[in-house]
C-alpha positions as CSV (number, residue, x, y, z in Angstrom):
1,X,0.0,0.0,0.0
2,X,1.4,3.4,-1.0
3,X,1.0,6.3,1.4
4,X,0.6,9.8,-0.2
5,X,3.1,12.3,1.1
6,X,1.6,15.3,2.9
7,X,2.7,18.5,1.4
8,X,3.8,21.1,4.0
9,X,1.5,24.0,4.1
10,X,3.0,27.3,3.0
11,X,3.2,30.1,5.6
12,X,1.4,33.3,4.8
13,X,3.4,36.1,3.1
14,X,2.8,39.8,3.2
15,X,4.6,42.7,1.6
16,X,4.6,45.7,3.9
17,X,5.7,49.2,2.8
18,X,7.8,51.0,5.4
19,X,6.6,54.4,4.3
20,X,8.3,57.8,3.9
21,X,10.6,57.7,7.1
22,X,8.6,58.6,10.2
23,X,8.0,55.3,12.0
24,X,4.7,56.6,13.3
25,X,3.4,56.7,9.7
26,X,3.5,52.9,9.6
27,X,-0.1,51.7,8.8
28,X,-2.1,49.8,11.4
29,X,-2.2,46.8,9.0
30,X,1.6,46.9,8.5
31,X,2.3,47.2,12.2
32,X,0.0,44.2,13.0
33,X,1.6,42.0,10.4
34,X,5.1,42.8,11.7
35,X,4.0,42.2,15.3
36,X,2.6,38.7,14.5
37,X,5.3,37.6,12.0
38,X,7.6,34.7,12.6
39,X,10.2,36.1,10.1
40,X,10.6,39.6,8.8
41,X,12.9,40.1,5.8
42,X,13.7,43.8,5.7
43,X,15.7,46.2,3.6
44,X,18.8,47.5,5.4
45,X,17.4,51.0,5.9
46,X,14.2,49.5,7.3
47,X,15.8,47.3,10.0
48,X,15.2,49.7,12.8
49,X,11.5,49.9,11.9
50,X,11.3,46.1,11.7
51,X,12.9,45.7,15.2
52,X,10.7,48.4,16.6
53,X,7.4,46.7,15.6
54,X,8.3,43.0,15.5
55,X,7.3,40.7,18.3
56,X,9.9,39.4,20.8
57,X,10.1,36.0,19.1
58,X,10.3,37.4,15.6
59,X,13.4,36.7,13.5
60,X,14.5,39.8,11.6
61,X,16.6,39.1,8.5
62,X,18.4,41.8,6.4
63,X,18.4,41.6,2.6
64,X,22.1,41.3,2.4
65,X,24.5,38.5,1.5
66,X,27.2,37.0,3.7
67,X,29.5,39.9,2.9
68,X,26.9,42.5,3.8
69,X,26.2,43.5,0.2
70,X,22.6,44.0,-0.9
71,X,20.9,41.0,-2.5
72,X,19.3,41.4,-5.9
73,X,15.6,40.8,-6.5
74,X,16.1,37.1,-7.1
75,X,18.0,36.7,-3.8
76,X,15.4,38.6,-1.9
77,X,12.6,36.5,-3.4
78,X,14.5,33.3,-2.5
79,X,14.6,34.4,1.2
80,X,10.8,34.9,1.2
81,X,10.1,31.6,-0.5
82,X,12.3,29.7,1.9
83,X,10.7,31.2,4.9
84,X,7.2,30.5,3.5
85,X,8.0,26.9,2.8
86,X,9.1,26.5,6.4
87,X,5.6,27.4,7.3
88,X,6.6,30.8,8.8
89,X,4.3,33.8,8.8
90,X,6.6,36.0,6.7
91,X,6.7,39.7,6.2
92,X,8.8,41.3,3.5
93,X,9.4,44.9,4.7
94,X,10.4,47.2,1.9
95,X,11.8,50.7,2.5
96,X,10.1,53.8,1.2
97,X,7.3,53.6,-1.3
98,X,7.7,50.3,-3.2
99,X,4.4,50.8,-5.0
100,X,5.8,54.0,-6.5
101,X,9.3,52.9,-7.3
102,X,8.4,49.5,-8.8
103,X,10.4,47.3,-6.4
104,X,7.2,45.7,-5.1
105,X,6.1,44.5,-8.6
106,X,9.4,42.8,-9.3
107,X,9.5,40.8,-6.1
108,X,5.7,40.0,-6.2
109,X,6.2,38.6,-9.7
110,X,8.9,36.3,-8.4
111,X,6.6,34.9,-5.7
112,X,3.8,34.5,-8.3
113,X,6.1,32.5,-10.4
114,X,7.1,30.3,-7.4
115,X,3.3,29.9,-6.7
116,X,3.6,31.5,-3.2
117,X,0.5,33.5,-2.4
118,X,0.8,36.9,-0.7
119,X,-0.9,40.0,0.4
120,X,0.1,43.7,0.2
121,X,-0.1,46.3,2.9
122,X,0.8,49.5,1.1
123,X,2.2,52.3,3.2
124,X,1.8,56.1,3.3
125,X,3.1,57.3,-0.1
126,X,6.1,59.6,-0.3
127,X,4.3,61.6,-2.9
128,X,1.7,62.8,-0.4
129,X,3.5,62.5,2.9
130,X,6.7,64.6,2.2
131,X,4.8,67.6,0.8
132,X,2.4,67.4,3.7
133,X,5.4,67.5,6.2
134,X,7.0,70.3,4.1
135,X,3.9,72.4,4.5
136,X,1.9,72.2,1.3
137,X,-0.6,70.1,-0.7
138,X,-0.4,69.0,-4.3
139,X,-3.4,70.9,-5.6
140,X,-4.5,74.5,-5.1
141,X,-6.5,77.4,-6.5
142,X,-5.1,77.0,-10.0
143,X,-3.3,73.7,-9.9
144,X,-5.7,70.8,-10.5
145,X,-3.4,68.3,-12.1
146,X,-0.5,66.4,-10.5
147,X,2.2,64.8,-12.6
148,X,4.7,62.4,-11.1
149,X,8.0,62.0,-13.0
150,X,11.4,60.4,-12.4
151,X,14.7,61.8,-13.5
152,X,15.9,58.3,-14.2
153,X,13.8,58.6,-17.4
154,X,16.1,60.1,-20.0
155,X,13.3,60.9,-22.4
156,X,11.2,63.2,-20.2
157,X,9.2,65.6,-22.4
158,X,9.0,68.8,-20.3
159,X,6.9,70.8,-22.8
160,X,3.5,69.3,-21.7
161,X,4.5,70.2,-18.1
162,X,5.2,73.8,-18.9
163,X,1.5,74.7,-18.1
164,X,1.7,76.5,-14.7
165,X,-1.6,74.9,-13.7
166,X,0.2,71.6,-13.3
167,X,2.0,70.5,-10.1
168,X,5.1,68.4,-10.9
169,X,6.5,65.9,-8.4
170,X,9.9,64.6,-9.2
171,X,10.4,61.7,-6.8
172,X,14.2,61.4,-7.1
173,X,15.1,64.8,-8.3
174,X,16.7,66.6,-5.4
175,X,20.3,66.7,-6.8
176,X,19.0,67.3,-10.3
177,X,16.8,70.3,-9.3
178,X,18.9,73.0,-11.1
179,X,18.9,71.0,-14.3
180,X,15.2,70.3,-14.0
181,X,14.6,74.0,-13.5
182,X,16.6,74.9,-16.6
183,X,14.8,72.4,-18.8
184,X,11.4,73.6,-17.6
185,X,12.2,77.2,-18.2
186,X,13.4,76.2,-21.7
187,X,10.1,74.4,-22.2
188,X,8.1,77.5,-21.4
189,X,7.4,77.3,-17.6
190,X,7.5,80.8,-16.0
191,X,10.9,81.4,-14.3
192,X,9.1,82.7,-11.2
193,X,7.4,79.3,-10.6
194,X,8.0,78.2,-7.0
195,X,10.0,75.0,-6.4
196,X,10.6,73.1,-3.2
197,X,13.4,70.5,-2.6
198,X,12.8,68.3,0.5
199,X,15.4,65.8,1.8
200,X,14.9,63.5,4.7
201,X,11.1,64.0,4.5
202,X,8.9,63.2,7.5
203,X,12.0,62.7,9.8
204,X,13.8,65.1,12.2
205,X,16.5,65.3,9.5
206,X,14.0,66.9,7.1
207,X,15.4,70.0,5.2
208,X,13.4,72.0,2.7
209,X,14.8,74.5,0.3
210,X,12.2,76.8,-1.3
211,X,13.1,79.0,-4.3
212,X,12.0,79.6,-7.9
213,X,13.0,77.9,-11.1
214,X,15.1,80.9,-12.0
215,X,16.9,81.2,-8.7
216,X,17.2,77.6,-7.5
217,X,20.6,76.9,-9.1
218,X,22.2,79.6,-6.9
219,X,20.1,78.7,-3.9
220,X,21.0,75.0,-4.1
221,X,24.7,75.8,-4.4
222,X,24.5,78.1,-1.4
223,X,22.7,75.5,0.7
224,X,25.4,72.9,0.1
225,X,22.9,70.1,0.5
226,X,23.1,66.7,-1.3
227,X,21.3,63.4,-1.3
228,X,18.0,61.9,-2.3
229,X,14.8,63.9,-2.0
230,X,11.6,65.0,-3.6
231,X,11.1,68.1,-5.7
232,X,7.7,69.8,-6.0
233,X,7.2,72.5,-8.6
234,X,4.1,74.7,-8.9
235,X,2.1,77.4,-7.1
236,X,1.1,74.9,-4.4
237,X,4.5,75.5,-2.8
238,X,3.3,79.0,-1.7
239,X,0.8,77.2,0.7
240,X,3.9,76.6,2.9
241,X,3.5,80.1,4.3
242,X,0.3,79.2,6.1
243,X,0.5,75.3,6.3
244,X,4.0,74.8,7.6
245,X,3.9,72.8,10.8
246,X,6.8,70.4,11.0
247,X,9.8,72.5,10.3
248,X,8.6,75.3,12.7
249,X,8.6,73.0,15.8
250,X,10.4,74.8,18.7
251,X,13.5,72.5,18.5
252,X,13.4,71.6,14.9
253,X,16.8,70.4,13.7
254,X,18.4,70.9,17.1
255,X,21.1,68.3,18.0
256,X,20.4,67.7,21.7
257,X,22.9,65.8,23.9
258,X,21.3,63.6,26.5
259,X,23.9,62.2,29.0
260,X,22.2,59.2,30.6
261,X,22.7,56.7,33.3
262,X,22.4,52.9,32.8
263,X,18.8,53.3,31.6
264,X,17.7,54.6,28.3
265,X,15.7,57.8,28.7
266,X,13.1,56.6,26.1
267,X,10.4,58.9,27.3
268,X,12.7,62.0,27.2
269,X,14.0,61.0,23.8
270,X,10.5,60.6,22.4
271,X,9.5,64.0,23.7
272,X,12.6,65.6,22.1
273,X,11.8,64.0,18.8
274,X,8.2,65.2,18.9
275,X,9.6,68.7,19.5
276,X,11.6,68.4,16.3
277,X,15.1,67.7,17.7
278,X,17.7,65.0,17.0
279,X,18.6,63.6,20.4
280,X,22.0,62.0,20.9
281,X,22.5,59.8,23.9
282,X,25.8,59.4,25.7
283,X,26.2,56.9,28.5
284,X,27.9,58.6,31.4
285,X,27.1,56.3,34.3
286,X,26.9,52.5,34.7
287,X,24.8,51.3,37.6
288,X,26.2,48.2,39.3
289,X,25.4,46.2,42.4
290,X,27.1,47.0,45.7
291,X,30.4,45.4,46.4
292,X,29.0,43.8,49.6
293,X,25.4,42.7,49.0
294,X,24.8,41.4,52.5
295,X,23.3,44.7,53.7
296,X,20.7,44.7,51.0
297,X,20.0,41.0,51.6
298,X,19.3,41.6,55.3
299,X,17.2,44.7,54.4
300,X,15.0,42.8,52.0
301,X,14.5,40.0,54.5
302,X,13.5,42.7,56.9
303,X,10.8,43.8,54.5
304,X,9.4,40.4,54.5
305,X,9.6,40.1,58.3
306,X,7.9,43.5,58.9
307,X,11.0,45.1,60.5
308,X,10.3,48.5,58.9
309,X,7.6,51.2,59.2
310,X,8.8,53.2,56.1
311,X,10.9,52.8,53.0
312,X,12.1,55.9,51.2
313,X,13.1,55.9,47.5
314,X,15.1,58.9,46.1
315,X,15.7,57.6,42.6
316,X,14.5,55.2,39.9
317,X,17.7,53.2,40.3
318,X,16.9,52.6,44.0
319,X,13.5,51.3,43.0
320,X,15.1,48.9,40.5
321,X,17.7,47.7,42.9
322,X,15.1,46.8,45.5
323,X,12.8,45.3,43.0
324,X,15.6,43.0,41.6
325,X,16.6,41.9,45.0
326,X,13.0,41.2,46.0
327,X,12.6,39.1,42.9
328,X,15.8,37.1,43.8
329,X,13.9,35.9,46.9
330,X,10.9,34.9,44.8
331,X,8.9,37.8,46.3
332,X,6.9,40.6,44.6
333,X,5.2,43.9,45.4
334,X,3.2,42.2,48.2
335,X,6.3,42.4,50.4
336,X,5.4,46.1,50.8
337,X,2.1,45.3,52.4
338,X,1.6,47.3,55.6
339,X,4.6,49.4,54.9
340,X,4.5,53.1,54.1
341,X,6.4,54.2,51.0
342,X,7.9,57.6,50.2
343,X,9.4,58.7,46.9
344,X,11.2,61.8,45.6
345,X,10.4,62.7,42.1
346,X,7.5,61.8,39.8
347,X,9.7,59.5,37.8
348,X,10.6,57.6,40.9
349,X,6.9,57.4,41.9
350,X,6.0,56.1,38.4
351,X,8.7,53.4,38.7
352,X,7.0,52.3,42.0
353,X,3.6,52.2,40.4
354,X,4.9,50.1,37.5
355,X,6.2,47.7,40.2
356,X,2.7,47.6,41.7
357,X,3.3,49.9,44.7
358,X,1.5,53.2,45.2
359,X,3.7,55.5,47.2
360,X,2.1,57.1,50.3
361,X,4.2,60.2,50.3
362,X,5.5,62.2,47.4
363,X,6.4,65.8,48.3
364,X,4.4,68.6,46.7
365,X,6.2,71.3,44.7
366,X,10.0,71.0,44.6
367,X,11.1,67.4,44.4
368,X,14.2,67.2,46.6
369,X,15.2,65.3,49.7
370,X,14.7,68.4,51.8
371,X,11.1,68.8,50.5
372,X,10.5,65.1,51.4
373,X,11.7,65.8,54.9
374,X,9.3,68.8,55.1
375,X,6.4,66.4,54.6
376,X,7.7,63.3,56.5
377,X,5.9,62.9,59.8
378,X,7.9,62.8,63.1
379,X,8.0,59.4,64.8
380,X,5.2,58.9,67.3
381,X,5.4,55.7,69.5
382,X,1.7,55.9,70.3
383,X,0.8,55.6,66.6
384,X,3.5,53.2,65.4
385,X,5.5,50.7,67.6
386,X,8.1,50.3,64.8
387,X,10.4,53.2,64.2
388,X,12.8,51.8,61.5
389,X,13.1,53.4,58.1
390,X,14.8,51.6,55.1
391,X,16.7,54.0,52.8
392,X,18.1,52.2,49.7
393,X,20.5,54.6,48.0
394,X,23.5,55.1,45.8
395,X,27.0,54.7,47.2
396,X,27.7,58.4,46.5
397,X,24.4,59.8,47.9
398,X,24.5,62.4,50.6
399,X,23.3,61.7,54.1
400,X,21.0,64.7,54.3
401,X,17.8,62.6,54.3
402,X,19.1,60.1,56.8
403,X,20.2,62.8,59.2
404,X,16.9,64.6,58.9
405,X,14.9,61.5,59.6
406,X,17.0,60.8,62.7
407,X,16.2,64.3,64.0
408,X,12.5,63.4,63.5
409,X,13.0,60.4,65.8
410,X,13.3,57.6,63.3
411,X,15.9,54.9,63.3
412,X,17.4,54.9,59.8
413,X,19.0,51.9,58.0
414,X,20.9,53.8,55.3
415,X,21.8,51.0,52.8
416,X,23.9,51.1,49.7
417,X,21.6,49.5,47.1
418,X,23.7,50.2,44.0
419,X,27.0,51.8,42.9
420,X,27.4,54.4,40.2
421,X,30.5,53.9,38.0
422,X,31.7,56.4,35.4
423,X,31.2,55.1,31.8
424,X,33.8,54.9,29.1
425,X,34.4,58.1,27.0
426,X,32.1,58.5,24.0
427,X,33.6,58.3,20.4
428,X,36.1,61.0,19.4
429,X,33.7,62.7,17.0
430,X,31.1,63.1,19.8
431,X,33.7,64.5,22.2
432,X,34.8,67.0,19.6
433,X,31.2,68.0,18.9
434,X,30.7,68.6,22.7
435,X,33.7,70.8,23.0
436,X,33.4,72.7,19.7
437,X,29.7,73.6,19.9
438,X,28.4,70.9,17.6
439,X,25.4,70.3,19.9
440,X,22.6,72.9,20.3
441,X,21.7,71.9,23.8
442,X,22.6,69.4,26.6
443,X,20.1,68.1,29.0
444,X,21.3,67.1,32.5
445,X,18.9,64.9,34.5
446,X,21.0,64.6,37.6
447,X,24.1,66.0,39.3
448,X,26.0,62.8,38.5
449,X,25.4,63.2,34.8
450,X,27.0,66.6,35.0
451,X,30.1,65.3,36.8
452,X,30.5,62.3,34.7
453,X,30.0,64.0,31.3
454,X,32.6,66.6,32.1
455,X,34.9,63.8,33.4
456,X,34.6,61.6,30.3
457,X,34.1,64.1,27.5
458,X,35.0,67.6,28.8
459,X,32.8,70.7,29.2
460,X,30.2,71.6,26.6
461,X,31.0,74.6,24.5
462,X,29.8,78.0,25.8
463,X,27.4,78.3,22.9
464,X,25.5,75.1,23.9
465,X,22.3,75.6,25.8
466,X,22.5,73.9,29.2
467,X,19.2,72.6,30.6
468,X,18.9,71.1,34.1
469,X,16.1,69.1,35.7
470,X,16.3,70.6,39.1
471,X,18.1,73.2,41.4
472,X,20.6,70.7,42.7
473,X,21.6,69.6,39.2
474,X,21.9,73.3,38.2
475,X,24.1,74.0,41.2
476,X,26.4,71.1,40.2
477,X,26.5,72.4,36.6
478,X,27.5,75.9,37.8
479,X,30.2,74.4,40.1
480,X,31.7,72.9,36.9
481,X,31.8,76.3,35.2
482,X,28.7,75.9,33.1
483,X,26.1,78.6,32.4
484,X,22.6,77.2,33.1
485,X,20.1,78.5,30.6
486,X,17.1,76.4,31.3
487,X,15.7,75.0,34.6
488,X,12.6,72.8,34.6
489,X,9.6,73.9,36.6
490,X,9.5,70.5,38.2
491,X,12.0,67.6,38.1
492,X,10.4,65.5,35.4
493,X,11.5,64.6,31.8
494,X,8.3,66.2,30.5
495,X,8.9,69.5,32.3
496,X,12.6,69.5,31.2
497,X,11.7,69.0,27.5
498,X,9.0,71.6,27.6
499,X,11.3,74.1,29.3
500,X,13.9,73.6,26.5
501,X,11.2,74.0,23.9
502,X,10.1,77.3,25.4
503,X,13.7,78.5,25.3
504,X,13.9,77.4,21.7
505,X,10.8,79.5,20.8
506,X,12.3,82.5,22.6
507,X,15.6,82.2,20.6
508,X,13.6,81.9,17.3
509,X,11.6,85.0,18.1
510,X,14.7,87.0,19.1
511,X,16.5,86.0,15.9
512,X,13.4,87.0,13.8
513,X,13.3,90.4,15.5
514,X,17.0,90.9,14.9
515,X,16.7,89.9,11.3
516,X,19.0,86.9,11.8
517,X,18.5,83.7,9.7
518,X,20.2,81.5,12.2
519,X,18.6,80.8,15.6
520,X,20.0,77.4,16.5
521,X,22.9,77.8,18.9
522,X,25.2,75.6,16.8
523,X,24.4,77.4,13.6
524,X,24.9,80.8,15.1
525,X,28.3,79.6,16.5
526,X,29.3,78.3,13.0
527,X,28.1,81.5,11.3
528,X,30.1,83.6,13.8
529,X,33.2,81.5,13.3
530,X,32.9,81.9,9.5
531,X,32.5,85.6,9.9
532,X,35.5,85.9,12.1
533,X,37.6,84.0,9.6
């Protein structure tokens, strides 16, 4: 008797377009496909997007060979087919707008030939997204037609496009803009026709150059910009005067240095990006366990045994250190039952809430250890038979809080929960940018970030805006010879970012009143240096 072989079922395949650049423009369908995929096969410049949206078990594969060189269409299709035949839910993530540039049709044809079914999740098109981010639409009062062309076509006939009622979108024409302008004028398009060249569209690297067909050769030369981008020609470009929203953000184009501790400051980075800046993180501190862990071990056992009345947290790192030690003993947030919890700073309080602990005491107004002492009740033996307080802290923390609590009648166990160790210096180019004014601003989120940044990379240039999260951090910055320009209203990442944004708006307004084109600190520094030369 012959048994028929069971053919392995092909896994589903989906083509997903990455979109114009801003990861938040990923479509809901595309994001869902990436999140549930077993394998994502991504173009090299879309790897970050793939890793950001893919699930924790998803395998992300770049479309390169063993030498790191880009695969051709056949090689990419082979990767997709192999994954599908393994039964994997496979996503082929293509950068940019593959429906527009034709790369989708080539790879889809290869899958059709291999009899591998697929679906397509088209993304936001470059043709509409980039103009929208540049501040104009594609049709207007007189312009009712839109023509999309590519300069890779050597036989473009510009004569039919000379009508000034037509909006022209050249999808790959940024570097060829002067030639395009010359050819259009020769074909009869008015020399005063507006033209916009946008590179890095929809990202914080976006740069738009607006001119006219007649003047764009000189403007492009003066701008000294190069690289791929979209060109839009027509009266619609004038809409930018009333529709511009992206490039007028308060920190647009600012390079902002963010010295950080062991943790990534993801919420701060996200806020800075939303304000239009380009944040650059530099690790200044490494957080490590204490050299002698016995104190922490006894303290955590004391939590379980009910030895303490209060526990006070002065940093997110302290919360993490206790949380990790609690987990080592197979315990969780229930170990805090019956214990009163104090926290300095909203970020510290949020870290506790994420652990499942709602702090009983967070000082109002200024978030400092002194303000915590102002609100901390004195020990009263009639109300509480236990007078011990557990204070987990860094090895370099001051004893102000412990001393103050002792004066209030509490018995304090001041425990080193973690050590802060200075990180290695950043790359040479980063150190040079710090010292020469290559950054527009630097954000200090603690005194230790000030000390350690200066220690590993030197002092920021005097032209760099210095923003501090609180008075103590500002004091440390001034002690290191820095001029503090911005101080957050409250010690949170949100308040720090907003304070810097307000300062950016003030600089822009001052530059406009003075008739100056440059308002970014690094640009003004560079302009002054060129003038002096």
